[in-house]
N, C-alpha and C positions, 0 to 999 in steps of 0.2 A: 528537461520537463518540456514539453509544447505545449500541452492544455491537458484540463480535466474534461474525461468523456462524458462522467456522471458524477454525481455528488460534489456538486461545486461547493466552495467553501461556505460554511453557516448552512448547508443544508439541515432542513428538520426531521430527523429520525425518531419514530418510536421506540422507547425503553426496551430492551431485551431484542429488538429485529435483527435478522442476519442478513447480511447486503455485499454487493460486490461493489468495492471501489476500483474504477479503472483508470488509467491516466496513458496517455499518448507521449511515448519521451522518443529522442530521435538520438543516432549515433552520429554525431560530428567529427569522431576520433580518427585513428591511422589504421585501424585494424577492427573486425568484426568482433562483435560482443563475446568471451570466451563460451564454447558450450558448457553447459552444468550452471551457469550464472543464478543465481536467486535476485528475489526483492526481500530484504529483510526489514523486520524491526528494528529500530536503533534508538527509541526511545518515545517520551512523551506517554500520551494515556494506552493501556492496553486496551485496546476492541477486536478480540481473537473470538472466533467459530468455538466453539466449546471444544472440537476433535485438538483444537493449537493452544489452549489456554493456560497448560502448565508446560509447555516450551518455555525455555528462559529465552531464545530469539526464535521466534515464529518466521518464518520465510517462506517464499512462493517463488515456483520455479518459473522462468521466463523466457523466452524465446532470445535466441540470438539475433541481434541487427548488425545486418550489413552496413558498412560505410556510407553515412549520406542518406540511411535510410530510416523510417518510423517505425515503430512497434508501438501496440497494446498491452500495457504491464496489468496484470488484475491482483488483487488482496481479497480473499473472503473474509471478510469481517462481520463484527457482531456489535451494536450498539450496546453499550454499559447500563446496567438496570436503573441508576436511578438518574432524572434528570440533571442538565445542565450542560455547559459546552465542553468538547473533547477535541482533543489535537493529537495524532498518532505520527512519528514520523518515521522516513523509512528510507532505503541506500538499496541502490543496486551493489552486487560483492559477487564477485569472481569466485570460483572453484578453489583459488588459492587464499580467499579469506580474505582478500584485498578487497576493498569497496571504490567504488567508480563513480562519475557522476556525481549530477547532485543531490541533495536530499531532497525527497519529495514530501506531501503528508496529507492526513487526513484530517478535515476539520470540519465537527458535526456539533449540533446542538439535540441535544438530546431529549424529548418531552414524555411527559408520563405515558404511559398505554391505556386502553380501555378494556374495561373488563368486557 
């Protein structure tokens, strides 16, 4: 993890709103991230777009990162329908199912929507 590109921790979002969460991540490892790696939900609050709501482990395809390079990793999310603080946790996972890198999260405060 390098930094949040948008939606910093504690950002207020309207209930039920769909949004993109973007993180900048770097590859300090010995090899390029495997092709077909994904950003996978690993716990916390479920905040998924309708198309992903029924998946047990929603995930998003990521771009391979060469050694020493940074890439933006994006999740298409949806704020829960009720006001409160919500945090979902994510991890990079290779095509073999092995996680790598640090756990990252999306931490939002949901406010009631206006009619």
